C-alpha positions as CSV (number, residue, x, y, z in Angstrom):
1,M,8.2,-0.4,1.7
2,H,4.7,0.4,3.1
3,F,6.0,3.5,4.8
4,L,8.5,4.9,2.3
5,I,6.7,4.5,-1.0
6,P,3.4,6.3,-0.1
7,L,5.4,9.0,1.7
8,L,7.6,9.7,-1.3
9,I,4.7,9.7,-3.7
10,L,2.8,12.2,-1.4
11,L,5.8,14.5,-1.1
12,V,6.4,14.4,-4.9
13,V,2.7,15.0,-5.8
14,Y,2.2,17.6,-3.1
15,P,5.6,19.3,-2.5
16,R,4.1,22.1,-0.4
17,I,2.4,19.8,2.1
18,D,3.4,20.1,5.8
19,K,6.4,17.7,6.0
20,K,5.8,17.0,9.7
21,L,2.1,16.1,9.0
22,A,3.1,13.9,6.1
23,I,5.7,12.0,8.0
24,G,3.7,11.7,11.2
25,L,0.6,10.4,9.4
26,A,2.8,8.0,7.3
27,L,3.1,5.9,10.4
28,L,-0.5,4.9,9.6
29,T,0.9,2.8,6.8
30,L,2.1,0.3,9.4
31,V,-1.2,-0.1,11.3
32,P,-2.9,-2.6,8.9
33,D,-0.1,-5.1,9.8
34,F,-1.1,-5.1,13.5
35,D,-3.6,-7.8,12.6
36,Y,-0.6,-10.1,12.4
37,F,-0.6,-10.2,16.2
38,I,-4.2,-11.3,16.3
39,A,-4.4,-15.1,15.8
40,F,-5.3,-16.1,12.2
41,T,-6.4,-12.7,11.1
42,H,-3.4,-11.4,9.2
43,R,-4.3,-10.0,5.8
44,Y,-8.0,-9.8,6.4
45,L,-9.0,-8.2,9.7
46,F,-7.2,-4.9,9.1
47,H,-6.7,-5.4,5.4
48,S,-10.3,-4.9,4.4
49,L,-11.5,-1.7,2.7
50,F,-13.7,-1.1,5.7
51,F,-10.8,-0.7,8.1
52,P,-9.2,2.4,6.4
53,I,-12.5,4.1,6.1
54,V,-13.5,3.5,9.7
55,L,-10.0,4.4,11.1
56,S,-9.8,7.6,9.0
57,S,-13.3,8.6,10.1
58,I,-12.4,8.1,13.7
59,I,-9.3,10.3,13.1
60,Y,-11.5,12.9,11.5
61,F,-14.0,12.8,14.4
62,F,-11.2,13.7,16.8
63,N,-9.3,16.1,14.6
64,K,-12.0,17.8,12.5
65,N,-9.5,18.4,9.7
66,I,-10.5,17.1,6.3
67,K,-6.9,17.2,5.0
68,V,-5.8,14.8,7.8
69,F,-8.8,12.6,6.9
70,W,-7.8,12.3,3.3
71,I,-4.1,11.8,4.0
72,S,-4.9,9.1,6.6
73,L,-7.2,7.4,4.1
74,Y,-4.5,7.6,1.4
75,Y,-1.8,6.1,3.7
76,L,-4.1,3.2,4.9
77,M,-5.3,2.4,1.4
78,S,-1.8,2.5,0.0
79,H,-0.9,-0.4,2.4
80,L,-3.8,-2.5,1.0
81,I,-2.8,-1.7,-2.6
82,L,0.8,-2.7,-2.1
83,D,-0.3,-5.9,-0.3
84,L,-2.6,-6.8,-3.2
85,A,0.5,-7.4,-5.3
86,T,2.4,-9.3,-2.6
87,G,0.3,-12.2,-1.5
88,G,-3.2,-10.9,-1.5
89,V,-5.6,-9.4,1.0
90,A,-9.2,-10.0,2.0
91,L,-10.2,-6.6,0.5
92,F,-14.0,-7.0,1.0
93,W,-13.9,-9.0,4.3
94,P,-16.3,-9.8,6.0
95,I,-18.7,-9.6,3.0
96,Y,-16.4,-11.6,0.6
97,Q,-14.5,-14.3,2.4
98,R,-11.6,-14.8,0.0
99,L,-8.1,-13.3,-0.5
100,I,-7.7,-11.2,-3.6
101,E,-4.3,-10.9,-5.3
102,I,-3.3,-8.9,-8.3
103,D,-0.4,-10.1,-10.5
104,I,1.1,-7.5,-12.8
105,S,4.0,-8.4,-15.0
106,L,5.9,-7.1,-18.0
107,T,7.7,-9.6,-20.2
108,T,11.0,-9.0,-22.1
109,N,8.8,-8.6,-25.2
110,F,7.0,-5.7,-23.4
111,L,3.8,-7.7,-23.0
112,F,1.9,-6.4,-20.1
113,T,-0.2,-9.0,-18.1
114,F,-2.7,-8.2,-15.4
115,N,-4.4,-11.1,-13.5
116,I,-6.7,-11.1,-10.5
117,T,-6.8,-14.3,-8.5
118,T,-8.6,-15.3,-5.3
119,S,-7.8,-17.9,-2.7
120,P,-9.6,-19.1,0.5
121,L,-8.8,-17.3,3.7
122,K,-7.9,-20.6,5.5
123,T,-4.8,-20.9,3.4
124,I,-3.2,-17.5,4.1
125,E,-0.4,-18.8,6.3
126,D,0.5,-21.6,3.9
127,Y,0.1,-19.2,0.9
128,M,2.3,-16.5,2.3
129,T,5.1,-18.8,3.5
130,S,5.2,-20.6,0.2
131,Q,5.9,-17.4,-1.7
132,P,9.4,-16.0,-2.2
133,S,10.5,-12.7,-0.8
134,Y,8.6,-10.0,-2.6
135,L,11.2,-7.3,-2.1
136,F,12.8,-8.0,-5.5
137,T,9.9,-9.2,-7.6
138,K,8.8,-7.6,-10.8
139,V,6.2,-5.5,-8.9
140,G,8.8,-4.4,-6.4
141,I,11.2,-3.3,-9.2
142,L,8.4,-1.6,-11.0
143,I,7.4,0.4,-7.8
144,I,11.1,1.4,-7.3
145,F,11.3,2.5,-10.9
146,I,8.1,4.6,-10.5
147,V,9.4,6.2,-7.3
148,I,12.8,7.0,-8.8
149,T,11.0,8.5,-11.9
150,L,8.8,10.7,-9.6
151,L,11.9,11.8,-7.7
152,I,13.8,12.7,-10.9
153,I,10.8,14.7,-12.0
154,K,10.6,16.5,-8.7
155,Y,14.3,17.3,-8.4
156,K,15.2,17.6,-12.1
157,K,16.6,21.1,-11.7
158,Q,19.0,20.0,-8.9
159,I,20.0,16.9,-10.8
160,F,20.6,18.4,-14.2
161,K,22.3,21.7,-13.2
162,K,24.3,23.3,-16.0
């Protein structure tokens, strides 16, 4: 999910982008989850706004290509945005020591709700394991719908050939 959705969006929005560059840099979407392997830091050490900015700046320092900087920043930030809707992240850590989660839902009456909640960092493992799988939640289905819509827009000529 972290790899495919941002990649597809980038390819749809910028169809002339170098595909090798887009796919190669898409691996950066997986980097924020490396904090899982550092004891008790998952969802805050590498899931802070500061991490994508610092890592993208380091990449720019070595590469000196502003396009690579912006694509790197986009991929790293996309990970945080997706995680905001699936269990929360410590977006402003270490300044703000709480997880932030965004809940977006659409009822059968087409009522749109948008809630932002916070929870203490110390409950992250309990919080994440108490939640159901987020692959088939309302947010997941909404994201899949958006991606399919973007792909239809992109390839409408091939899909609707006469």
